[in-house]
C-alpha positions as CSV (number, residue, x, y, z in Angstrom):
1,M,87.2,94.0,92.9
2,K,88.3,94.6,96.6
3,L,85.4,93.8,97.8
4,L,84.9,90.6,95.7
5,I,88.2,89.5,97.5
6,V,87.6,90.8,101.1
7,G,84.2,88.8,100.4
8,V,85.9,85.9,98.9
9,L,88.1,85.4,101.3
10,T,85.9,86.5,104.6
11,A,83.7,83.6,102.8
12,L,86.7,80.3,102.7
13,C,87.5,82.2,106.6
14,L,83.5,81.0,107.7
15,T,83.4,78.2,105.5
16,A,86.5,76.0,106.5
17,S,88.9,74.9,108.9
18,G,92.3,75.8,109.8
19,C,95.1,78.5,108.0
20,S,96.2,76.9,105.8
21,K,96.5,79.3,103.3
22,D,97.9,82.9,105.3
23,S,101.4,82.0,104.6
24,E,99.9,81.9,100.9
25,V,98.6,85.1,101.1
26,K,101.3,86.5,103.0
27,S,104.0,85.9,100.1
28,F,100.8,87.1,98.1
29,L,100.9,90.2,99.0
30,D,104.9,90.7,99.9
31,E,105.0,89.7,95.9
32,W,102.8,92.4,95.4
33,D,104.2,94.8,96.9
34,S,107.8,94.3,95.7
35,L,106.1,94.6,92.6
36,T,104.2,97.9,93.2
37,R,107.0,99.5,95.0
38,D,109.4,98.7,92.3
39,I,106.6,100.2,89.7
40,V,106.5,103.4,91.5
41,K,110.7,104.1,91.9
42,K,110.8,103.1,87.9
43,V,107.6,105.8,87.5
44,D,109.5,108.9,89.5
45,A,112.9,108.0,87.6
46,G,110.7,108.1,84.2
47,D,111.6,105.3,82.8
48,L,107.8,104.4,82.3
49,D,109.1,101.4,80.1
50,G,111.0,99.2,82.8
51,A,108.0,100.1,85.0
52,Q,105.5,98.0,82.3
53,T,108.5,95.9,81.9
54,A,108.4,94.6,85.4
55,L,104.8,94.8,85.5
56,D,104.1,92.1,82.3
57,A,106.5,90.5,84.3
58,K,105.1,90.0,87.2
59,K,101.8,90.2,86.7
60,A,100.2,87.2,85.1
61,G,101.7,85.2,88.4
62,L,100.4,87.2,91.1
63,R,96.7,87.5,89.2
64,S,96.9,83.4,88.8
65,K,98.0,83.6,92.9
66,L,95.2,85.8,93.7
67,T,92.4,83.4,91.7
68,E,93.8,80.6,93.1
69,L,93.3,82.2,97.0
70,Q,90.1,83.5,96.0
71,A,89.2,79.4,95.2
72,A,91.0,78.2,97.8
73,P,88.4,76.0,99.9
74,N,90.7,76.6,102.8
75,R,91.0,79.3,105.5
76,V,91.7,83.1,105.8
77,S,92.3,84.1,109.7
78,A,90.9,87.7,110.5
79,D,93.9,89.1,111.0
80,V,95.7,87.9,107.5
81,L,92.8,89.3,106.7
82,K,92.7,93.0,108.0
83,E,96.9,92.8,106.7
84,F,95.1,92.0,102.9
85,D,92.8,95.6,102.8
86,E,95.4,97.3,104.9
87,R,98.1,96.5,102.0
88,F,96.1,96.7,99.5
89,G,95.1,100.2,100.2
90,R,98.9,100.9,100.5
91,N,98.9,99.7,97.0
92,Q,96.6,101.7,96.0
93,M,97.5,104.6,97.7
94,K,100.7,104.6,96.4
95,M,99.8,104.0,92.4
96,T,97.5,106.9,92.4
97,A,100.5,109.3,94.2
98,T,102.6,108.2,91.9
99,Y,99.9,108.3,88.8
100,F,98.9,112.5,89.3
101,N,102.1,113.3,90.7
102,N,103.6,112.1,87.5
103,W,101.2,112.6,85.2
104,K,100.9,116.6,86.5
105,K,104.8,116.9,85.6
106,W,104.3,115.8,82.4
107,I,101.6,117.4,81.3
108,Q,102.6,121.2,82.5
109,S,106.1,120.0,80.4
110,G,103.9,118.9,77.7
111,D,105.3,115.0,77.5
112,T,102.7,113.9,75.7
113,E,104.7,110.2,75.2
114,K,105.0,109.4,78.9
115,V,101.4,110.8,79.4
116,E,100.1,108.3,77.1
117,K,102.3,105.1,78.7
118,L,102.1,106.4,82.0
119,K,97.9,106.0,81.6
120,A,98.4,102.6,80.0
121,L,100.3,101.4,83.0
122,F,98.0,102.4,85.1
123,N,95.3,100.8,83.5
124,D,97.1,97.8,83.2
125,Y,97.8,97.6,87.3
126,A,94.7,98.4,87.5
127,R,93.1,95.5,85.6
128,T,95.0,93.0,86.9
129,F,94.9,93.0,90.5
130,G,91.3,95.4,90.1
131,T,92.6,99.2,92.3
132,H,91.2,101.5,90.9
133,R,88.8,102.8,87.6
134,E,90.7,103.4,84.8
135,V,91.5,106.4,83.7
136,S,90.7,108.1,80.3
């Protein structure tokens, strides 16, 4: 998914004129970063329902913006493409670290309910943004 997103944005950069989508991409990234930070904070605090609620509240709008940016006929600058790639990686690493750190803690404590909620949240995030393989 990451390669598809970067590929589409690169194609837009090569085929269109102007950089009118740069600010929209940055706005999307700011919202996505904020959501990821909020989810990580809630998961680390053990508030999986709150984390899922935060994702549910934002995912449709963010997914729509991402789809719109992928289909936009305008250019995105090379600097913004690079920033997208970097921030994509950071969000992916944050979620992966959060998943594994908390999964381990809750597996060791026998809290299977939290483990299942964490898996569902992680998989929902992955489907929304195409960041990870789903876990089973």
